[in-house]
C-alpha positions, 0 to 999 in steps of 0.5 A: 382766169377772166380777161380782166384779171389777165389785164391786171396781171399784164399791167402789174408785170410791166411795172414790177421789180424782180421781187414783185415778179415773184409775188405775181407768179404766186398770185397767178398760181393761186388764181389758177388753183382757185379756178381749178377748184371751181372747175372741179365743183362744176364737173368740167374736167378739161378746164380743171386739167388746164388750170392745174397745168397752168398752176404747175407751169407757174410753180415751175417758173418759181422753181427756175427763178431760184438762185441756189447759191443763197440759203433759203433756195434749197428749202424753197426748191424742195417745197416747189418740187413737192407742190409740182408732184402734188399738182401732177397727182391732182391732175392725173388722178382728178383729186381736187382736194390736193389743190388745197394742200398746195395752196396751204404751202404757197400762201405763206410764201406769197405773203413773205415775198409780199413783205420783201417786195415792198423793201426792194428798191430796184426799178421795173424789170421791163425797162422799155414798158409804157408808162401808165399813170392812174388818172382820169380826164373828163370832158363835158359828157365823157369820162376817159382814162388817160395814158401818157407816153404813147410813143412808138418806142414800146416793148423790147429793144433789139 
């Protein structure tokens, strides 16, 4: 994953509501799967294994985020466990073709959560994150990005 993508994910996480956090996890998982596929094509197996491991960690986080008292959680749990098994096999046996199978499972789920996320009116999960407003300020010879609320009260409060 490039540093630019990491910055984008970090920004999205800081502004996301609970449902959007799930969408971000799906996006991260799919990005790691893409990176693993590219590493397999280039025959860089250490990178391949690392990207598959990171994708597994994301799926594990999705599994941990389930609320089993609600109806679709049991079915999602089975899908996530299946994906974890396939990712483990893809990593251990160096079978990158299994990555496509996992992608085919996760993409429709990501799209469904994406539609649900737009209906969630809850505020951001991170309450004390820095407010970022998209916009540019420009002077005579410069063009700079402007971020407001540069207060010292950033991050987590204890």
